[in-house]
C-alpha positions as CSV (number, residue, x, y, z in Angstrom):
1,M,0.2,-0.1,0.3
2,V,1.3,3.3,-0.8
3,E,-0.8,6.8,1.1
4,I,-1.1,10.3,-1.0
5,R,-1.5,12.7,1.2
6,G,-2.9,16.2,0.6
7,G,-5.3,15.7,-2.2
8,K,-6.2,14.3,-5.6
9,P,-2.7,12.4,-6.7
10,G,-0.9,13.7,-9.7
11,L,1.4,12.7,-12.1
12,H,4.6,13.1,-9.9
13,D,2.9,10.7,-7.1
14,I,2.3,7.8,-9.6
15,Q,5.6,8.0,-11.1
16,R,7.5,8.5,-7.8
17,H,5.3,5.0,-6.7
18,L,6.2,3.1,-10.1
19,R,10.2,3.4,-9.0
20,N,9.3,1.1,-6.7
21,T,10.3,-2.0,-8.5
22,A,9.1,-4.4,-5.6
23,Q,5.2,-2.9,-6.6
24,H,4.7,-1.8,-9.8
25,H,1.4,-3.0,-10.6
26,L,-1.3,-0.9,-10.0
27,R,-4.8,-0.7,-9.5
28,T,-7.7,2.0,-10.1
29,R,-11.1,1.2,-10.0
30,P,-12.8,-1.6,-11.1
31,G,-15.4,0.5,-12.6
32,H,-15.9,3.6,-15.4
33,A,-17.8,5.5,-12.7
34,Q,-15.3,5.5,-9.5
35,R,-12.8,8.3,-9.7
36,L,-10.0,9.8,-7.9
37,N,-12.2,12.9,-6.7
38,D,-11.0,16.1,-5.7
39,T,-12.0,15.7,-1.9
40,S,-9.3,15.3,0.7
41,I,-8.0,11.6,1.0
42,K,-5.7,12.2,4.3
43,D,-6.9,9.0,5.4
44,R,-7.2,6.8,2.5
45,T,-4.3,4.8,0.7
46,M,-3.8,3.9,-3.0
47,N,-3.4,0.6,-4.0
48,F,-1.4,-0.1,-7.1
49,G,-1.6,-3.6,-7.5
50,F,-4.2,-5.5,-10.1
51,S,-7.6,-6.1,-8.3
52,E,-8.9,-9.7,-8.6
53,D,-11.4,-8.5,-11.3
54,Q,-8.4,-7.2,-13.2
55,I,-6.0,-10.6,-12.6
56,M,-9.5,-12.4,-13.9
57,I,-9.8,-10.1,-17.1
58,A,-6.1,-10.3,-17.9
59,N,-5.9,-14.5,-17.4
60,S,-9.3,-14.9,-19.1
61,A,-7.7,-12.8,-22.3
62,K,-4.3,-15.1,-21.8
63,G,-6.5,-18.3,-22.0
64,F,-8.4,-16.9,-25.0
65,V,-5.5,-16.2,-27.6
66,A,-3.7,-19.7,-25.9
67,N,-6.6,-21.8,-26.9
68,E,-8.0,-19.9,-29.8
69,S,-4.7,-18.7,-31.5
70,D,-1.2,-19.1,-32.7
71,L,1.1,-18.1,-35.4
72,D,0.1,-20.2,-38.0
73,R,-2.5,-18.4,-38.3
74,I,-1.1,-14.8,-38.7
75,R,1.1,-16.6,-41.2
76,G,-1.8,-17.9,-42.9
77,Y,-3.4,-14.8,-43.9
78,R,0.4,-13.7,-45.8
79,E,-1.5,-16.0,-48.7
80,T,-5.2,-14.5,-48.4
81,D,-7.2,-11.2,-48.8
82,E,-8.1,-11.6,-45.2
83,Y,-6.2,-10.3,-42.4
84,Y,-8.5,-11.7,-39.2
85,S,-11.1,-14.0,-38.3
86,E,-14.4,-13.1,-38.2
87,E,-15.1,-16.3,-35.8
88,L,-12.7,-14.8,-33.2
89,Y,-14.4,-11.2,-33.2
90,A,-17.5,-12.7,-32.6
91,K,-16.3,-14.5,-29.5
92,M,-14.4,-11.3,-28.6
93,A,-17.7,-9.6,-28.1
94,E,-19.7,-12.6,-26.5
95,N,-16.3,-12.0,-24.0
96,G,-17.1,-7.6,-23.7
97,W,-14.3,-7.1,-25.1
98,I,-15.1,-5.0,-27.9
99,G,-17.4,-3.1,-25.9
100,A,-15.1,-2.9,-22.7
101,V,-14.6,0.8,-22.3
102,I,-18.2,1.3,-24.1
103,P,-20.6,2.7,-21.3
104,E,-23.0,0.2,-19.8
105,E,-26.0,2.5,-21.3
106,Y,-25.2,1.6,-25.0
107,G,-24.3,-1.9,-24.4
108,G,-20.6,-2.2,-23.2
109,V,-18.9,-2.9,-20.2
110,D,-18.1,0.2,-18.8
111,L,-14.6,-0.8,-17.8
112,G,-11.5,1.5,-17.7
113,Y,-8.6,1.9,-19.6
114,V,-6.0,-0.3,-16.9
115,D,-8.8,-2.8,-17.2
116,L,-8.2,-2.9,-21.1
117,I,-4.7,-3.0,-21.1
118,C,-5.3,-6.3,-19.3
119,I,-6.6,-7.4,-22.6
120,M,-4.7,-6.0,-24.8
121,E,-1.2,-6.6,-23.1
122,A,-2.0,-10.5,-23.8
123,F,-3.6,-10.0,-27.2
124,G,0.3,-8.4,-28.2
125,V,1.6,-11.7,-26.9
126,G,-0.1,-13.7,-29.7
127,L,0.1,-10.8,-32.1
128,M,-3.7,-10.9,-32.8
129,P,-5.2,-8.8,-35.9
130,E,-8.7,-8.7,-35.0
131,P,-9.9,-5.0,-34.7
132,I,-11.3,-4.8,-31.6
133,L,-9.0,-0.9,-30.6
134,S,-10.7,0.3,-34.0
135,S,-14.1,-0.3,-33.4
136,Q,-14.0,1.1,-29.7
137,I,-11.8,3.6,-29.4
138,L,-11.4,5.1,-33.0
139,G,-15.1,4.2,-33.7
140,G,-17.1,3.8,-30.1
141,N,-15.3,6.5,-28.5
142,T,-15.0,9.0,-31.2
143,I,-19.1,8.8,-31.3
144,L,-18.8,9.0,-27.8
145,Q,-17.1,12.1,-27.9
146,A,-18.6,13.8,-30.7
147,G,-22.3,12.2,-31.5
148,T,-25.8,13.1,-30.7
149,E,-27.7,11.1,-28.2
150,E,-29.1,9.0,-31.7
151,Q,-25.7,8.4,-33.1
152,M,-24.5,6.7,-29.5
153,Q,-28.2,4.8,-29.4
154,E,-27.6,4.1,-32.8
155,W,-23.5,2.7,-33.1
156,L,-22.6,2.0,-29.5
157,P,-24.6,-0.7,-29.0
158,K,-23.7,-2.3,-32.3
159,I,-20.2,-2.0,-32.3
160,S,-20.1,-3.9,-28.3
161,E,-22.0,-7.0,-29.6
162,G,-19.9,-6.9,-32.5
163,A,-22.4,-6.1,-35.6
164,A,-20.7,-3.2,-36.4
165,K,-16.9,-2.2,-36.9
166,L,-16.4,1.3,-37.4
167,T,-12.3,3.5,-37.7
168,L,-11.3,6.9,-37.8
169,A,-9.6,8.9,-40.6
170,C,-7.7,11.5,-39.2
171,Y,-4.3,11.8,-40.7
172,E,-3.4,13.3,-44.6
173,L,-0.1,12.7,-46.1
174,A,1.4,16.4,-46.2
175,G,0.5,16.5,-42.4
176,R,2.3,13.8,-40.6
177,Y,1.2,13.3,-37.3
178,N,-0.6,17.0,-36.8
179,L,-4.2,16.2,-36.4
180,T,-5.4,20.0,-37.4
181,H,-3.8,19.4,-40.8
182,V,-7.0,18.6,-42.7
183,E,-7.2,19.4,-46.5
184,T,-10.2,17.5,-46.8
185,T,-13.3,19.6,-47.3
186,A,-17.3,18.8,-46.4
187,S,-20.0,21.1,-48.1
188,P,-23.4,21.0,-47.1
189,N,-25.6,19.4,-49.5
190,D,-29.4,18.3,-49.5
191,D,-28.6,14.8,-48.6
192,G,-26.2,15.9,-45.7
193,Y,-22.4,17.0,-46.4
194,L,-20.2,16.1,-49.5
195,L,-16.8,15.5,-48.8
196,K,-13.6,15.8,-51.1
197,G,-9.8,14.8,-50.3
198,T,-7.8,12.0,-49.1
199,K,-7.2,10.2,-46.0
200,A,-3.7,8.3,-45.8
201,M,-3.0,5.2,-43.1
202,V,-6.6,4.1,-42.0
203,T,-6.4,1.9,-39.6
204,D,-8.9,-1.7,-40.6
205,A,-10.9,0.8,-42.8
206,S,-11.0,-2.8,-44.9
207,S,-13.4,-4.0,-42.3
208,A,-15.0,-1.1,-41.4
209,D,-19.0,-0.8,-41.9
210,R,-18.7,2.9,-41.4
211,I,-15.4,5.6,-41.3
212,I,-15.6,8.8,-39.5
213,V,-13.5,11.2,-41.5
214,S,-12.1,14.5,-40.2
215,A,-12.9,17.1,-42.9
216,R,-12.8,21.2,-42.9
217,T,-15.8,23.2,-42.6
218,S,-14.4,26.5,-42.2
219,G,-11.2,27.8,-41.4
220,D,-7.3,27.4,-42.9
221,T,-6.1,24.1,-43.4
222,D,-3.9,23.6,-39.7
223,S,-6.4,26.0,-38.1
224,A,-7.8,24.1,-35.0
225,D,-11.0,25.0,-35.2
226,G,-13.3,24.3,-37.8
227,I,-12.8,20.3,-37.9
228,S,-16.0,18.4,-38.4
229,L,-16.2,14.5,-38.4
230,F,-18.4,12.5,-40.8
231,L,-19.7,9.2,-40.8
232,V,-19.2,8.0,-44.3
233,D,-20.2,4.0,-46.3
234,P,-16.8,2.9,-47.5
235,L,-19.4,1.5,-50.3
236,A,-20.8,4.4,-51.0
237,S,-20.5,6.4,-54.4
238,G,-17.5,8.7,-54.1
239,V,-15.5,6.5,-51.4
240,S,-12.4,4.4,-52.8
241,L,-10.0,2.3,-50.4
242,D,-6.5,1.3,-51.8
243,E,-4.5,-1.1,-49.4
244,V,-1.1,0.1,-48.2
245,N,1.5,-2.8,-48.5
246,T,3.1,-2.8,-45.2
247,M,5.4,-4.8,-43.8
248,D,3.1,-6.1,-40.9
249,H,0.0,-8.1,-40.9
250,Q,-2.3,-5.2,-40.4
251,S,-4.7,-3.7,-42.7
252,Y,-4.0,0.2,-43.5
253,S,-5.7,1.9,-46.3
254,T,-5.5,5.1,-48.3
255,L,-9.2,6.5,-48.4
256,T,-10.0,8.8,-51.4
257,L,-13.6,10.9,-51.2
258,D,-14.5,12.3,-54.5
259,N,-18.2,14.3,-53.6
260,A,-18.7,11.4,-51.2
261,T,-21.9,11.8,-49.1
262,G,-21.3,12.1,-45.1
263,E,-23.1,12.0,-41.8
264,L,-22.3,15.0,-40.0
265,L,-21.7,13.2,-36.3
266,G,-22.8,16.1,-33.6
267,S,-22.2,19.5,-34.5
268,A,-20.0,21.1,-37.2
269,G,-16.8,22.5,-36.4
270,G,-15.8,21.7,-33.5
271,A,-14.4,18.2,-33.7
272,L,-10.7,18.5,-32.7
273,S,-10.9,17.6,-28.8
274,A,-12.6,14.1,-29.3
275,I,-10.2,13.0,-32.4
276,E,-7.0,13.9,-29.8
277,D,-8.8,12.1,-27.2
278,S,-9.6,9.1,-29.3
279,V,-5.9,8.9,-30.7
280,D,-4.5,9.3,-26.9
281,K,-6.7,6.3,-25.7
282,I,-6.0,4.2,-28.8
283,N,-2.4,4.8,-27.9
284,V,-2.7,3.5,-24.7
285,G,-4.2,0.2,-26.3
286,L,-1.1,0.1,-28.6
287,C,1.3,0.3,-25.8
288,A,-0.1,-2.4,-23.8
289,E,0.0,-4.2,-27.4
290,M,3.8,-3.7,-27.9
291,V,4.2,-4.2,-23.8
292,G,2.7,-8.1,-24.8
293,G,5.1,-8.6,-27.4
294,M,7.7,-7.3,-25.8
295,A,7.2,-9.9,-23.2
296,E,6.9,-12.6,-25.6
297,S,9.8,-12.2,-27.4
298,L,11.9,-12.2,-24.2
299,R,10.2,-15.1,-23.1
300,L,10.8,-17.0,-26.1
301,T,14.2,-15.7,-26.4
302,V,15.5,-16.7,-22.9
303,E,13.5,-20.3,-23.7
304,Y,16.3,-20.1,-26.6
305,T,19.0,-19.5,-24.6
306,Q,18.4,-22.3,-22.2
307,E,17.9,-24.8,-24.9
308,R,21.1,-23.8,-27.4
309,V,24.3,-25.7,-26.5
310,Q,27.5,-24.2,-27.9
311,F,30.6,-25.2,-26.0
312,D,29.2,-28.0,-24.2
313,R,27.1,-25.3,-22.3
314,V,23.9,-23.8,-23.0
315,I,24.5,-20.2,-24.4
316,G,22.4,-18.4,-21.5
317,S,25.3,-19.4,-19.0
318,F,27.5,-17.0,-20.8
319,Q,27.5,-13.3,-19.5
320,A,27.5,-11.5,-22.2
321,V,24.1,-13.6,-23.5
322,K,23.1,-12.9,-19.7
323,H,23.5,-9.2,-19.8
324,K,21.8,-8.9,-23.0
325,A,18.7,-10.4,-21.7
326,A,18.7,-8.4,-18.8
327,D,18.6,-5.6,-20.6
328,M,15.6,-6.8,-22.6
329,Y,14.1,-7.6,-19.4
330,L,15.0,-3.7,-18.5
331,K,13.5,-2.0,-21.6
332,L,10.1,-4.6,-20.6
333,E,9.4,-3.3,-17.8
334,A,10.1,0.4,-18.0
335,A,8.0,0.5,-21.1
336,R,4.9,-1.2,-18.8
337,S,5.5,0.9,-15.9
338,N,4.6,4.0,-18.4
339,M,1.8,2.0,-19.9
340,Y,0.4,1.4,-16.6
341,L,1.0,5.3,-15.8
342,A,-0.9,6.3,-19.2
343,A,-3.6,4.2,-18.9
344,M,-4.2,5.1,-15.0
345,A,-3.9,9.1,-15.9
346,I,-6.5,8.5,-18.6
347,D,-9.1,6.3,-16.0
348,N,-8.7,9.3,-13.6
349,D,-8.3,12.2,-15.9
350,L,-5.2,13.7,-14.8
351,P,-4.3,16.8,-16.4
352,E,-0.8,15.0,-17.0
353,T,-2.6,12.5,-19.1
354,R,-1.1,13.8,-22.6
355,K,2.4,14.2,-21.2
356,A,2.1,10.3,-20.0
357,V,0.5,9.1,-23.0
358,S,3.5,10.6,-25.4
359,S,5.9,9.3,-22.6
360,A,4.3,5.7,-22.9
361,K,4.0,5.6,-26.6
362,A,7.5,6.8,-27.3
363,M,9.1,4.6,-24.9
364,C,6.9,1.2,-25.5
365,S,7.9,2.2,-29.6
366,D,11.7,2.6,-29.0
367,N,12.1,-0.5,-26.7
368,Y,9.8,-3.1,-28.6
369,N,12.0,-2.1,-31.5
370,A,15.1,-2.8,-29.7
371,V,13.9,-6.0,-27.5
372,A,12.6,-7.6,-30.8
373,K,16.1,-6.7,-32.8
374,E,18.0,-8.3,-29.8
375,A,16.0,-11.3,-29.8
376,I,16.5,-11.9,-33.0
377,Q,20.2,-11.6,-32.9
378,L,20.1,-13.8,-29.4
379,H,18.5,-16.6,-31.7
380,G,21.0,-16.9,-33.8
381,G,21.0,-17.6,-37.8
382,I,17.5,-19.5,-37.1
383,G,15.8,-15.8,-35.7
384,Y,16.4,-14.1,-39.2
385,T,14.2,-17.1,-40.9
386,D,10.9,-17.1,-42.1
387,E,10.2,-20.8,-40.6
388,H,10.7,-18.7,-37.0
389,V,8.3,-16.4,-35.2
390,M,10.8,-13.5,-34.1
391,H,10.2,-11.8,-37.5
392,F,6.6,-11.3,-36.7
393,Y,7.4,-9.4,-33.7
394,Y,9.8,-7.9,-35.1
395,K,7.7,-6.4,-38.5
396,R,4.9,-5.8,-35.6
397,A,7.2,-3.3,-33.8
398,Q,8.2,-1.4,-36.3
399,A,4.1,-0.8,-37.7
400,V,2.8,0.0,-34.3
401,G,5.2,2.4,-33.6
402,T,4.7,4.4,-36.5
403,T,0.8,4.3,-35.7
404,F,-0.8,7.4,-34.2
405,G,2.6,8.7,-34.0
406,D,6.2,7.5,-34.0
407,A,8.8,7.9,-31.0
408,M,10.0,11.0,-32.4
409,Y,6.6,12.3,-32.6
410,H,5.7,11.7,-28.8
411,R,8.9,12.8,-27.5
412,E,8.4,16.5,-29.2
413,R,4.7,16.6,-28.2
414,Y,5.8,15.4,-24.4
415,M,8.0,18.4,-24.3
416,V,5.7,21.0,-25.8
417,E,3.2,19.3,-22.6
418,M,5.6,19.7,-20.1
419,A,6.0,23.8,-21.0
420,K,2.2,23.6,-20.9
421,L,1.8,22.2,-17.3
422,A,4.8,24.8,-16.0
423,D,3.5,27.3,-18.0
424,A,7.0,28.0,-19.9
425,P,7.3,28.6,-23.6
426,V,7.7,25.6,-25.7
427,P,11.3,24.6,-26.2
428,A,12.7,26.1,-29.7
429,G,12.4,23.7,-32.6
430,V,9.7,21.7,-31.7
């Protein structure tokens, strides 16, 4: 137990506690409705261990991955046009995982993001390609943040039960990771709005029933104001999707809109905050996935070094190999702590949330890449072959590390958020 006295705990309190490696797992609340409040907590203690419910969620997800999937399934998708299993996606919906963070009143389970990372860390171990994050965060959370009550009632229950998949198209090629750079335009007409423009690297668009598109209804190209969101049917006239070839097995597409009809989500002109909220939240989910991938890369490597014999000894007994494995473990645990911190910050609406998310994404991206590369090295020649599984983790590290902001972008954003919190000038060149 750790006592935090004097008021609502801040990011510094949590960071200080996470440095204690003996108590490095955390717990927030078991449900979405229970939050830390601004009342005095002088006599209150905070438990940073997982709750029994969260342990049960994690074990359930681990068992599901172990029983329902393996990397031969992932390997098989390279020979087909499919990239995930509809059958497994339906089972995930039955388990409540597709609607994990969607409020109960809209058919969801009403969990928090600390609960969600218990699921996603297990999915990262198995490199599960099902669009669980896209639907409930890019789709569901965006509608929750920006949509009307009628739109929430229409789409959120469908997402929760797995009957509809949605995603978000919020990036454009010229804007890098700048969410305010929106050249796509939306003009009102009798049927709603006509959208014209191109969106880049749209996650899971090929499986989506609707794509939420950011488009400009007013303002200049890089203005924070005047950005609106629209529900677009990918099968409608004027909509085309081109699959992007990447080294990973996940789905990314370029979306081209040529006077395509779109339904306004919520009200016009003030959608940026909803987009930013969804991007931050999916980054936490991706961080958990990366931590799971790192953990499995390390497990496979340690297992191999305990079996591979050289000079009449297992190579794991050599000091140089031990040092490399220890470095991999340190990178994993540092990433895991930052990921927990970001999830906890989101669940408790801490003012340092954006900073915590960028810290986690930058560290997880860098460390997953480093751990996967070292794992291949320690496997020796077999690690470079297609027959072995390690290249799947390395490829996933490369792909997810650049999705929704790469490490360099998030380090820059971290500095910006630090300056804002300190009411200081933004560093030059950022």
